[in-house]
C-alpha positions as CSV (number, residue, x, y, z in Angstrom):
1,M,129.9,-0.4,118.6
2,G,132.1,-3.1,117.0
3,D,134.0,-3.3,113.9
4,V,134.2,-6.2,111.3
5,R,137.8,-5.6,111.4
6,D,137.8,-6.8,115.0
7,L,137.2,-10.9,115.1
8,Q,137.1,-11.0,118.6
9,R,134.3,-8.4,118.9
10,L,132.4,-10.0,116.0
11,K,132.4,-13.3,117.9
12,L,130.7,-11.6,120.9
13,A,128.2,-9.9,118.7
14,M,127.3,-13.3,116.7
15,E,127.0,-15.2,120.0
16,G,123.2,-16.8,119.9
17,C,122.4,-15.3,116.6
18,E,120.3,-17.6,114.4
19,I,120.9,-15.5,111.3
20,V,123.8,-13.1,110.6
21,F,123.1,-10.2,108.0
22,H,126.6,-9.0,106.8
23,C,126.0,-5.7,105.6
24,A,129.1,-4.0,106.7
25,A,131.1,-2.2,103.8
26,L,133.0,0.8,102.6
27,K,130.9,1.4,99.4
28,M,132.0,4.7,97.8
29,I,133.8,4.0,94.9
30,P,135.9,7.4,94.9
31,S,137.1,6.5,98.5
32,C,137.9,2.8,98.2
33,E,139.9,4.0,94.9
34,Y,141.9,6.2,96.7
35,N,142.2,4.2,100.1
36,P,142.4,0.4,98.5
37,M,143.9,-0.9,101.9
38,E,141.4,0.5,104.1
39,A,138.5,-0.9,101.6
40,I,140.3,-4.4,101.4
41,K,140.7,-4.4,105.4
42,T,136.9,-3.7,105.7
43,N,135.4,-5.4,102.8
44,I,137.5,-8.5,102.3
45,I,139.1,-9.0,105.5
46,G,136.0,-7.9,107.5
47,S,134.0,-10.8,105.5
48,Q,136.6,-13.3,106.5
49,N,136.2,-12.4,110.0
50,V,132.3,-12.9,110.0
51,I,132.9,-16.3,108.3
52,E,135.6,-17.2,111.2
53,A,133.3,-15.9,113.8
54,S,130.3,-17.9,112.3
55,L,132.5,-21.0,112.5
56,E,132.6,-20.8,116.3
57,T,129.3,-19.4,116.9
58,V,127.4,-21.5,114.1
59,P,124.4,-19.8,113.3
60,E,121.5,-21.2,111.0
61,K,122.4,-18.9,108.1
62,V,124.9,-16.1,107.2
63,V,123.6,-13.9,104.5
64,A,126.2,-11.2,102.9
65,T,124.8,-8.2,100.7
66,S,126.7,-7.8,97.6
67,S,126.2,-5.2,94.9
68,D,125.9,-5.2,90.9
69,K,129.4,-3.6,91.2
70,A,130.8,-7.0,91.7
71,C,129.5,-8.2,88.6
72,A,132.5,-8.0,86.1
73,P,133.9,-5.2,88.5
74,L,135.8,-2.4,86.9
75,N,136.5,-0.7,90.3
76,L,138.2,-1.6,93.7
77,Y,134.7,-1.7,95.4
78,G,133.4,-4.0,93.0
79,A,136.3,-6.1,93.4
80,T,136.2,-6.2,97.2
81,K,132.7,-7.4,96.8
82,L,133.3,-9.9,94.4
83,C,136.0,-11.4,96.8
84,M,133.3,-11.1,99.4
85,E,130.9,-13.5,97.3
86,R,133.7,-15.9,96.7
87,L,134.5,-16.2,100.6
88,V,130.9,-16.6,101.3
89,T,130.3,-19.4,98.9
90,A,133.8,-21.1,99.8
91,A,132.4,-21.1,103.5
92,N,129.8,-23.7,102.6
93,F,132.8,-26.1,101.9
94,I,135.1,-25.5,104.9
95,R,132.3,-25.5,107.6
96,G,132.9,-29.3,108.3
97,D,129.9,-30.8,110.2
98,R,128.3,-27.7,111.1
99,E,125.0,-26.9,109.5
100,T,125.3,-23.3,108.8
101,I,124.1,-22.0,105.6
102,Y,126.3,-19.3,103.7
103,F,124.8,-17.4,100.6
104,C,124.7,-14.0,99.1
105,V,122.1,-11.4,97.9
106,R,123.1,-8.9,95.1
107,Y,121.3,-5.9,94.0
108,G,121.6,-2.4,92.4
109,N,121.7,1.3,93.9
110,V,119.4,2.0,96.6
111,L,117.5,5.0,95.9
112,G,117.9,7.9,98.2
113,S,120.6,6.0,100.6
114,A,123.3,7.9,102.4
115,E,125.7,9.7,99.9
116,S,124.0,8.6,96.8
117,V,122.7,10.9,94.0
118,I,119.4,12.3,95.3
119,P,120.9,13.5,98.8
120,V,123.6,15.3,96.9
121,W,121.2,16.8,94.5
122,K,119.0,18.1,97.3
123,E,121.8,19.7,98.9
124,Q,122.9,21.2,95.5
125,F,119.5,22.4,95.1
126,E,119.1,23.9,98.4
127,A,122.3,25.8,98.1
128,G,121.0,27.2,94.7
129,Q,123.8,25.4,92.8
130,P,123.3,23.4,89.4
131,I,122.8,19.5,89.9
132,T,125.9,17.5,88.9
133,I,125.0,14.5,86.5
134,T,127.6,11.9,85.3
135,S,125.7,11.5,82.1
136,D,122.0,11.7,80.9
137,N,122.4,8.4,79.1
138,M,123.9,6.4,82.3
139,T,121.6,3.7,83.5
140,R,121.4,1.8,86.9
141,F,119.0,-0.6,88.5
142,S,116.4,0.8,91.0
143,I,115.6,-0.7,94.2
144,T,114.1,1.1,97.3
145,M,115.1,0.3,100.8
146,D,111.8,-1.5,101.8
147,E,112.4,-3.4,98.6
148,A,115.9,-4.3,99.5
149,L,115.1,-5.7,102.9
150,D,111.9,-7.5,101.7
151,F,114.2,-9.4,99.3
152,I,116.9,-10.1,101.8
153,F,114.6,-11.6,104.2
154,A,112.6,-13.5,101.3
155,S,115.9,-15.1,100.1
156,A,116.9,-15.9,103.8
157,L,113.8,-18.2,104.0
158,S,114.5,-20.1,101.0
159,A,118.5,-20.5,100.8
160,K,119.8,-23.8,100.4
161,R,123.7,-22.9,100.2
162,G,126.0,-21.1,98.3
163,E,123.5,-19.1,96.1
164,I,123.6,-15.4,94.8
165,F,120.0,-14.2,94.9
166,V,119.4,-11.5,92.4
167,P,115.9,-9.5,92.4
168,K,114.1,-8.9,89.1
169,L,114.4,-5.0,88.8
170,R,113.8,-2.2,86.4
171,A,116.2,0.1,85.5
172,Y,116.6,4.1,85.0
173,R,118.3,6.5,82.8
174,M,120.2,9.4,84.9
175,G,118.7,11.9,82.5
176,D,115.1,10.6,83.7
177,L,115.9,10.7,87.1
178,A,117.2,14.1,87.0
179,E,114.0,15.0,85.1
180,A,111.9,13.4,88.0
181,F,113.8,15.3,90.5
182,E,113.2,18.5,88.9
183,R,109.1,17.6,88.5
184,L,109.4,16.9,92.2
185,V,110.8,20.4,93.2
186,G,108.6,22.1,90.8
187,K,111.1,23.9,88.7
188,P,113.7,23.3,85.8
189,L,117.2,23.2,87.1
190,N,120.7,23.9,85.8
191,R,122.5,20.5,85.3
192,T,126.3,20.2,85.2
193,E,127.6,16.9,83.5
194,I,130.7,15.9,85.1
195,G,131.4,12.7,83.2
196,L,132.5,9.2,84.3
197,R,134.5,9.1,87.4
198,P,137.3,6.9,87.9
199,G,136.4,3.2,88.1
200,E,132.8,3.8,87.1
201,K,130.6,2.3,84.5
202,E,128.3,3.6,82.3
203,H,126.0,0.7,82.5
204,E,125.8,-1.8,85.5
205,Y,125.5,-5.6,85.4
206,L,123.6,-7.8,87.9
207,I,124.5,-11.2,86.2
208,N,127.2,-11.4,83.5
209,Q,127.7,-13.7,80.5
210,H,129.6,-16.1,82.3
211,E,127.2,-16.7,85.3
212,V,124.2,-17.4,82.9
213,R,124.8,-21.1,82.7
214,N,124.5,-21.3,86.2
215,T,121.4,-18.8,86.5
216,F,117.9,-19.9,87.1
217,D,114.5,-18.2,87.0
218,I,112.8,-19.0,90.4
219,G,109.6,-16.7,89.7
220,R,110.3,-13.8,92.3
221,A,113.9,-13.5,91.5
222,Y,116.9,-15.1,89.8
223,V,119.4,-17.4,91.5
224,V,123.1,-18.1,90.5
225,L,124.3,-21.4,91.7
226,P,128.0,-21.7,92.9
227,D,130.2,-23.0,90.3
228,Q,131.2,-25.9,92.3
229,T,127.5,-27.3,91.9
230,T,127.6,-30.9,90.3
231,R,124.6,-32.1,88.5
232,E,123.8,-34.5,91.6
233,T,123.9,-31.6,94.2
234,F,121.6,-29.9,91.8
235,R,119.2,-32.3,91.7
236,L,119.2,-33.1,95.5
237,E,119.6,-29.4,96.9
238,Y,118.4,-26.6,94.6
239,Q,115.0,-27.5,93.8
240,F,113.2,-24.0,94.0
241,D,109.5,-23.8,92.8
242,H,108.9,-22.7,89.2
243,M,112.6,-23.1,88.3
244,K,113.6,-22.5,84.9
245,S,116.8,-21.7,82.7
246,V,116.9,-18.0,81.7
247,E,116.9,-17.1,77.9
248,W,119.2,-14.2,77.8
249,Q,122.9,-13.5,77.9
250,L,123.4,-10.6,80.1
251,Y,121.4,-9.0,82.9
252,S,122.1,-5.2,82.1
253,S,120.8,-1.9,83.2
254,E,121.2,-0.9,79.7
255,T,118.7,-3.6,78.4
256,A,116.3,-4.1,81.4
257,E,113.0,-2.2,81.3
258,K,113.2,1.3,82.1
259,L,111.1,3.2,84.6
260,T,109.3,6.2,83.4
261,V,110.1,9.7,84.7
262,E,106.5,9.6,86.5
263,E,107.1,6.5,88.0
264,L,110.7,7.9,89.3
265,K,108.7,10.8,90.5
266,A,106.5,8.8,92.6
267,L,109.4,6.9,94.0
268,L,111.3,9.9,94.9
269,A,108.1,11.7,96.8
270,Q,108.3,8.4,99.2
271,L,112.0,9.1,100.1
272,E,112.6,10.4,103.7
273,T,115.7,12.2,102.1
274,I,113.6,14.4,99.7
């Protein structure tokens, strides 16, 4: 019943916790663009409150869930998530002799999550309306809720300090997702193309060209190490199994391997929102 804006309530909530999962955020791009002060209070000040509360309650680990919108942000929501990542990374340098480990996970859109495109299309379909689509060629990274949770838990087990863990994801075209939805409901639907909303990108990035120098492939995922990492701390602290440098310059939904329409249909069939 508490709120991340309320520092004292956070301290009570976190008392005795071993691991803190910071997932609270205002995440709707148009709402954040229209209400920037509210987005800052929750996404940035709220994250600062989580860190300050953890400095008193001293859990073993604090993990913050970020978004591909934080990578080269174009909108306010992405900018607040980038600030959150920086706050969490910096917490490792202000913790003093506390042993709390702070780190982030960053992933793409969760298929079927509240207020995402699938529930909107379902509502439009049931009302007999055309489904709205930004652009057939828009691409997004794909992850299910179960996959996101598994990734967060796995990252929590292996985190050293200050990393951003990024899953290896395939992407999809919005036009293919719409076709998969049509196949699932059993008939073609009228589509209304609405174009990009303010602050929206045609393609998303999970790792940008400036982060590549600090990015390593650890087999099951990629890990972006903090800029403050020195070669000595890298040698001592960040030795993951099967760790190697990446060979690409940008992790983009435009160039990532794409899910087929049939694969998207199978994923949609598993969602509770359909």
